[in-house]
C-alpha positions as CSV (number, residue, x, y, z in Angstrom):
1,M,-123.2,27.0,-60.4
2,E,-123.1,25.9,-64.2
3,N,-123.5,22.3,-63.5
4,F,-126.6,23.5,-61.2
5,R,-128.1,25.6,-63.9
6,A,-127.6,22.8,-66.3
7,K,-130.0,20.6,-64.5
8,K,-132.6,23.0,-63.5
9,K,-136.1,22.5,-64.3
10,W,-136.8,25.5,-66.8
11,T,-140.4,26.5,-67.1
12,L,-141.8,28.5,-69.8
13,S,-142.4,31.8,-68.4
14,Q,-139.1,31.6,-66.3
15,L,-137.5,31.2,-70.2
16,I,-139.5,34.0,-71.6
17,S,-138.6,36.2,-68.4
18,L,-134.9,36.1,-69.6
19,G,-135.7,37.0,-73.2
20,F,-136.2,33.3,-75.2
21,R,-138.6,33.5,-78.3
22,W,-141.9,31.5,-77.7
23,I,-142.8,29.6,-80.9
24,Q,-145.7,28.1,-81.1
25,W,-146.0,24.9,-83.3
26,D,-148.9,22.9,-84.1
27,G,-146.2,19.5,-84.6
28,I,-147.6,18.6,-88.3
29,Q,-147.0,21.9,-91.1
30,G,-142.8,21.9,-92.0
31,R,-141.2,25.0,-90.5
32,P,-137.4,26.1,-90.9
33,L,-135.1,28.1,-88.8
34,L,-132.9,30.6,-90.3
35,N,-129.7,32.0,-89.0
36,A,-128.6,35.5,-89.4
37,N,-127.1,34.6,-93.0
38,G,-130.5,32.9,-94.4
39,R,-129.2,29.6,-93.7
40,I,-131.7,26.8,-92.9
41,F,-130.1,25.5,-89.6
42,A,-132.8,23.5,-88.0
43,V,-135.9,22.7,-88.8
44,L,-139.8,21.8,-87.4
45,A,-140.4,18.8,-89.5
46,G,-144.0,18.0,-88.6
47,Q,-144.9,14.5,-89.6
48,P,-146.8,13.1,-92.3
49,N,-150.4,13.4,-92.2
50,T,-151.5,10.3,-92.8
51,P,-153.2,7.0,-91.2
52,A,-150.1,5.1,-91.9
53,Y,-147.9,7.1,-90.4
54,A,-150.2,7.9,-87.1
55,A,-150.2,4.3,-86.6
56,A,-146.3,4.0,-86.7
57,I,-146.5,6.6,-84.3
58,A,-149.0,5.3,-82.0
59,R,-147.1,1.3,-82.0
60,A,-143.6,3.0,-81.5
61,F,-145.1,5.0,-78.3
62,D,-146.7,1.9,-77.1
63,L,-143.3,-0.4,-77.6
64,L,-141.8,2.5,-75.5
65,V,-144.1,2.3,-72.8
66,R,-143.5,-1.3,-72.5
67,A,-139.6,-1.0,-72.5
68,A,-139.5,1.7,-70.2
69,A,-141.5,-0.8,-68.2
70,A,-139.3,-3.9,-68.7
71,W,-136.4,-1.4,-67.9
72,T,-137.7,-0.5,-64.0
73,A,-138.7,-3.7,-63.2
74,A,-134.8,-5.1,-64.1
75,R,-133.2,-2.1,-61.8
76,S,-133.4,-1.0,-58.7
77,A,-132.4,2.4,-58.6
78,P,-133.7,5.3,-61.0
79,A,-131.8,5.8,-64.1
80,S,-129.4,9.2,-64.4
81,H,-126.9,10.4,-66.5
82,R,-125.7,13.4,-67.7
83,R,-128.2,14.2,-70.5
84,G,-131.3,13.5,-67.6
85,L,-133.3,11.3,-65.4
86,Y,-134.1,8.8,-67.6
87,A,-133.6,5.4,-68.9
88,A,-131.5,5.8,-72.4
89,V,-131.2,2.6,-75.3
90,T,-128.4,3.1,-77.4
91,I,-127.8,1.4,-81.0
92,G,-125.8,1.8,-83.9
93,L,-122.3,2.9,-84.5
94,S,-119.5,4.6,-82.4
95,Y,-116.2,6.1,-83.6
96,G,-113.7,8.1,-81.2
97,Q,-112.3,8.2,-78.0
98,G,-109.7,5.8,-78.5
99,Q,-110.9,3.3,-80.9
100,R,-108.8,2.3,-83.3
101,Q,-111.8,1.5,-86.1
102,P,-116.1,1.8,-86.1
103,S,-117.6,-0.4,-83.7
104,M,-121.0,-1.2,-82.2
105,L,-122.1,1.3,-79.7
106,R,-122.5,-0.2,-75.8
107,S,-125.8,-0.5,-74.4
108,D,-126.7,-1.8,-70.7
109,H,-129.6,-3.3,-73.2
110,P,-128.4,-4.3,-76.6
111,L,-131.2,-6.9,-76.8
112,L,-133.7,-4.0,-76.0
113,G,-132.6,-1.5,-78.6
114,Q,-132.4,-3.9,-81.1
115,Q,-136.1,-5.1,-81.1
116,L,-137.1,-1.6,-81.0
117,A,-135.2,-0.7,-84.4
118,A,-136.0,-4.1,-85.6
119,D,-139.9,-2.8,-85.5
120,P,-141.8,-1.5,-88.5
121,A,-142.8,1.5,-86.7
122,F,-139.3,2.7,-85.9
123,Q,-137.9,2.0,-89.4
124,D,-140.6,3.7,-90.6
125,I,-140.2,6.9,-88.6
126,A,-136.0,7.0,-89.0
127,A,-136.7,7.0,-92.5
128,F,-139.2,10.1,-92.2
129,G,-136.2,11.6,-90.2
130,S,-133.4,11.1,-92.8
131,A,-136.1,12.0,-95.4
132,M,-136.4,15.4,-94.1
133,L,-132.8,15.8,-94.0
134,A,-133.0,15.2,-97.8
135,F,-135.4,17.6,-98.4
136,W,-134.4,20.3,-96.2
137,A,-130.3,20.0,-96.4
138,P,-130.0,18.2,-99.9
139,R,-126.0,18.7,-99.6
140,L,-125.6,17.8,-96.0
141,Y,-127.8,14.6,-96.9
142,Q,-125.7,13.7,-99.5
143,Y,-122.2,14.7,-97.3
144,D,-123.5,11.9,-94.7
145,R,-124.8,9.1,-97.9
146,S,-120.9,9.9,-99.3
147,C,-119.5,8.6,-96.3
148,N,-121.9,5.8,-95.4
149,S,-121.4,4.6,-99.4
150,R,-117.4,4.1,-98.3
151,L,-117.7,3.1,-94.7
152,D,-120.4,0.7,-95.2
153,P,-119.0,-2.1,-97.2
154,R,-116.3,-2.2,-94.2
155,L,-118.8,-2.9,-91.4
156,T,-119.3,-6.3,-89.8
157,R,-122.9,-5.3,-89.1
158,P,-125.0,-2.7,-90.6
159,R,-126.6,0.7,-89.7
160,P,-129.6,0.6,-87.9
161,F,-132.0,1.6,-90.4
162,A,-131.2,0.1,-94.0
163,R,-133.4,3.7,-95.4
164,S,-131.8,6.5,-93.0
165,V,-128.5,7.9,-93.6
166,F,-128.0,7.9,-89.4
167,A,-125.4,6.0,-88.3
168,S,-126.7,5.4,-84.8
169,A,-130.1,6.3,-82.4
170,T,-131.3,6.5,-78.5
171,F,-134.2,5.5,-77.0
172,N,-135.2,7.9,-74.2
173,L,-137.7,6.0,-72.3
174,G,-140.8,7.5,-70.2
175,P,-142.2,8.3,-68.4
176,H,-140.7,11.5,-67.9
177,A,-137.9,11.9,-71.2
178,W,-136.8,15.4,-70.8
179,T,-133.1,16.7,-71.1
180,F,-130.6,19.1,-69.3
181,K,-129.1,21.6,-71.1
182,H,-125.9,19.5,-72.9
183,R,-124.0,19.9,-76.1
184,D,-123.8,16.2,-78.1
185,I,-120.2,17.3,-78.6
186,L,-119.1,13.9,-80.2
187,N,-121.9,13.8,-83.5
188,L,-120.9,15.4,-86.5
189,P,-120.5,19.6,-85.5
190,F,-122.3,20.6,-88.2
191,G,-124.8,17.6,-88.9
192,W,-128.6,17.6,-88.0
193,C,-130.2,15.1,-85.6
194,P,-133.9,14.1,-86.0
195,V,-136.1,13.9,-82.7
196,T,-139.0,12.3,-82.6
197,V,-141.4,12.9,-79.6
198,F,-144.2,10.6,-78.2
199,G,-146.3,10.8,-75.2
200,D,-149.6,11.7,-73.8
201,F,-148.8,15.3,-72.8
202,D,-150.1,19.1,-73.5
203,P,-146.9,20.6,-75.6
204,T,-148.1,24.0,-74.9
205,K,-147.5,23.7,-71.0
206,G,-144.4,21.2,-71.2
207,G,-141.8,19.4,-73.4
208,H,-141.0,22.3,-75.2
209,L,-137.3,22.2,-77.2
210,V,-135.2,24.9,-76.1
211,L,-132.3,26.2,-78.0
212,W,-129.9,28.0,-75.8
213,D,-127.7,29.6,-77.9
214,L,-130.4,31.3,-80.4
215,K,-133.0,32.1,-76.9
216,L,-135.8,29.9,-78.6
217,V,-138.3,28.0,-76.9
218,I,-140.5,25.7,-79.6
219,E,-143.5,23.2,-78.6
220,F,-143.5,19.9,-79.4
221,P,-146.3,18.2,-79.6
222,P,-146.5,14.5,-79.5
223,G,-145.5,12.8,-82.8
224,S,-144.0,15.2,-84.1
225,T,-140.0,15.3,-85.5
226,I,-137.6,18.5,-85.3
227,L,-134.1,18.5,-86.6
228,I,-131.3,20.1,-85.0
229,P,-127.5,20.4,-84.9
230,S,-127.3,18.6,-81.8
231,T,-123.2,20.0,-80.6
232,R,-125.6,23.1,-80.0
233,A,-126.6,23.8,-76.3
234,H,-130.1,22.4,-76.1
235,S,-132.8,20.9,-73.1
236,N,-136.4,20.1,-72.5
237,I,-138.8,22.1,-70.7
238,P,-140.7,18.9,-68.1
239,V,-143.6,17.6,-68.2
240,A,-146.2,17.1,-65.4
241,K,-146.4,14.3,-63.4
242,T,-148.9,12.9,-64.6
243,E,-148.1,13.1,-68.0
244,Y,-145.6,11.1,-69.8
245,R,-142.8,11.8,-72.6
246,A,-140.0,9.9,-74.3
247,S,-138.4,10.5,-77.6
248,F,-136.0,8.6,-80.4
249,T,-133.2,10.0,-81.8
250,Q,-130.5,9.7,-84.7
251,Y,-127.2,11.0,-85.0
252,S,-124.1,10.1,-86.4
253,A,-120.5,10.4,-84.8
254,G,-118.3,13.2,-86.3
255,G,-115.3,10.7,-85.8
256,L,-116.7,8.4,-88.8
257,F,-116.5,11.0,-91.0
258,R,-113.0,11.6,-89.9
259,Y,-112.2,8.0,-90.2
260,V,-113.4,7.9,-93.6
261,D,-111.2,10.9,-94.3
262,N,-108.6,9.3,-92.8
263,D,-108.5,6.7,-95.4
264,F,-109.9,4.3,-92.6
265,M,-106.9,4.8,-90.0
266,T,-106.5,6.0,-86.9
267,E,-105.1,9.9,-87.5
268,E,-102.2,8.2,-85.6
269,E,-102.1,5.8,-88.2
270,L,-102.7,8.3,-91.1
271,A,-99.8,10.4,-89.5
272,K,-97.2,6.9,-89.7
273,L,-97.8,5.8,-93.2
274,D,-99.3,9.3,-95.2
275,P,-97.5,12.2,-93.1
276,E,-98.6,14.5,-96.1
277,K,-101.9,13.4,-96.2
278,Y,-102.3,13.5,-92.6
279,R,-100.9,17.1,-92.9
280,E,-103.6,18.3,-95.2
281,N,-106.4,17.0,-93.3
282,W,-104.9,18.9,-90.5
283,A,-105.1,22.3,-91.9
284,S,-108.4,21.6,-93.4
285,K,-110.0,21.1,-90.0
286,E,-109.7,25.3,-89.1
287,A,-112.2,25.8,-92.5
288,R,-114.3,22.7,-91.3
289,W,-117.1,24.1,-89.9
290,E,-117.6,26.8,-92.4
291,M,-117.6,23.9,-94.6
292,G,-120.0,22.4,-92.7
293,V,-122.2,25.4,-92.7
294,G,-121.9,25.8,-96.4
295,L,-123.7,22.5,-97.0
296,W,-127.1,23.6,-95.1
297,S,-129.6,25.5,-97.4
298,T,-131.2,28.5,-98.2
299,L,-134.9,29.0,-99.0
300,D,-134.2,30.6,-102.6
301,E,-131.6,27.5,-103.2
302,L,-134.9,25.4,-102.2
303,V,-137.7,26.8,-104.4
304,S,-135.2,27.4,-107.5
């Protein structure tokens, strides 16, 4: 039953009937979301209101439409995975699930991912998502930067976006990229993930972001960016069959931070070579979530 409900196509009216709060948003003005302790846990970051950024959004959308057409032409079966019924192209760094050192994410279409990431439009959009992390959660941003400064010299290939602190990205191809209810449990638990949406759809009727733990359903207009902790349950409301929706998400695997904390070793290697540090790292895991939430800002801190 849970698996069935996770893949259910929820509508706005259904979610409101379950007690969800509907947040209407223009997709431009920045708006923080606060938890019960007054800390900012997510941000409706919006978008720069400039012709240059609007041009970047338009070009990125065109690139995603072309990529979706190329993917469809090369495949005989529709795309399907645990997050939804759409094609996803990944790029960037991965670490975990038995890997002994960070490596590039596996992708069915590595060249397509490289081409999209290299385009100036996506470089600008990725930089905006990273800049919004720096603005709304400066301590969390510095935590990411500190990890990168230690990790990057050891990499054989650079992270995909030179002006972004995030290690990886996924291009979610249209025409109807909407996600099932899911948690991205391999990402940094308290980290934020910028999601930018593209398309031609009515954001008051579909494409909403659903934050299940908080019972929020948020309008998500084309061209806008929202930053969320993706390890918490989230999904989207589908758009109409005649409409088009695609998205672009950045994130960093939690394993990358663990690898750096372990002095660039696996936990097994650290346990053998430095048992004392291994015990210290293991003990610190119990307080890791509290430490991470402490990196989130309050509005008073940002104002001061």
